[in-house]
N, C-alpha and C positions, 0 to 999 in steps of 0.2 A: 718556418712553419712546416709541420708534418702534413704530408699529403698521402693518404692511403687510398682514398677515393672510391666512389661507387660509380659504375658506368651510368652515364646520364644522357638524356636527350634534351633536357631543359633545366631551368633553375628552380623548379617547383619542389624539389626534394623527392620527386617520384622516381621509382626504380625504372631502369631501362626495359625495353621490350623483351630483352633476353630472359628476364625474370617475371614477365607478366603472367605466364602460365602458372608459376608457383604462387604468385600473389592471388590469382583467381582461385586456385585450389584452396588457399587459406580462407578466402571469402566464402566459398561454397561450404566448407566445413563448418564455419561459424554460423552461417545462415541455416544449415540443415540440422544442427544439433543444439540441444540444451547446453548452454555454456558450462554448466556444472558437470556435464557428461562427455566433454571433448576428449578426455584422456590424453594419450600420446599423439593424437592427430596433428596438432600444430607443430610438434617436434619433428614429425615426418616431413612436413613442408619445409622446415628450416634446414634440415640435414643436407639436402642437395645444394642449397645456397652456400654452405660452408665449403663444399668441394670445388667451387668455382674460383680459380685463382684471380679472375678479373672482377670479382664481386664488388670490391671497393675501389677499383681503379679510377683515378681521376677525381676522387671526392676528398675534399679537405676535412679530415677528422682531427680537429685540433684538440689536444688534451689540455687539462687545467692542472696547475700545481695544487689547487685547493681540494678538488674532489673529482670523481669520475664524471664524464660528460656524456650526455645523451644526444645523439644526432638522428634526426628524423630520416628514415629511408622510405617509408610508405605510410600514409594515413588512409584508412578505408573511408571512402566518401560517405558511407552510411554511419560511420562512427563505431563500427563493431570491433575493430582491432587496429593496432598500431604496430609497426615494425621499426625498430630502432637499432642503431649501432652504438654501443657503449665503449668508450675509450678509457682505459684504466692505467694510470701511472703506477709504478711500484709503490706499495704501501697503501693504496686507496682501496676502500671497501664500502659496501652498502651498509646501512644500519641493519641490526638484527630485525627481521620482519617475517610476517606471514603475508598471504595475498588475499585481497578481497575479490579478485578476479583471476581467471586462468592466466598462466604465464608459460612461455617456453623460451629456452635460450640455447645458444650454441657458441662455442669458442672459435673465432676465426684465426686468431694468432695469439701467441704467448700462452701463459698458463694461468688459470684462475683457480682459487681454492674455494670450495663450498663447505662451509661449516654448518652442521645441523644442530638443532637445539630441541629439548623437550620443553613443554609449557611449564612455566613457573614465573616467580617474580623475585629476581630476574630469571629469564630463560636459562635452562641448564644445558651446557654443551654436551653433546653425545658423540659426535664423530665428525670427521672431515674427509674430503677427497679432493684430489688434484684433477683438474679438467684441462687437458691440452687441446691443441687445435683439432677440430673435428668432433669434439665431445658435445653431446646434446643432452638436455634435460627438460622436463616439463613439470608443472604442478597445477593442481586445480585450486579453486578458491577454497581454502581450508585453514581455519584458525590454528589447528594443531601442527601444521607443516611449517615449522619455523626454520629459517636459514639466514645466512649472511654470505654474500659473494664478494670476493676481493682478490686483489693482485698481491700475493705474498712474495712474488718473484723479484727479479732485478731488471726486467725489461718490460716495455709497454705491452699491454694485452688489449685485444679488441674482441667484443662479443656482439652477437646479433640477438636481440630480445623481441619477442612478440607478446603483446598484452591484449587482453579482451576489453579494451577501452579506447575511446577516441583520443587523438593526440592531445587535445587541450585538457583532457581529464586524466592523462596517464600518470601525472605526478601524484595527485591527491587521492585518486580512486583505487590505485593498484595496491600499494603497500599498507599493511597494518603494522606500524613500527612498534617493536617490543623493547628495544634498547638501542642506544647510540652506537 
């Protein structure tokens, strides 16, 4: 079993005290702003997490041969946001999608490829970019901002993703699937 691990104090999935200030900063941003107007603010909270070599220490982030896997790092008690670690095996990718809610992500390890699309039926590929460890990105809730994130490399990749949704809603409320 792969163990990449998040520093932990308990078994609840909550992040360690070392990152409590960053999580509180994200909570303050979300509480103080209209979710549609957050801009790059969540990305600014994620960036320092990526620079911490102990971020995932001791946390079992088990990949799946079938698809990328989401592991809960933090769930806001008021349901305003969720912070996840996603584990990507080579060849795994998200579906082509836009977002119903804001999203920010950063690459912890490995390389992810982000493909961008113009609206259409099906969506039309426009460009792609490689995102290595430390790279961050964000996106508002916007039906015209269509992308796919995936691991086109040969080694495991891990990303940290923040979504403007409660953990139990992060699957169905976040993505507006446009193509498989």
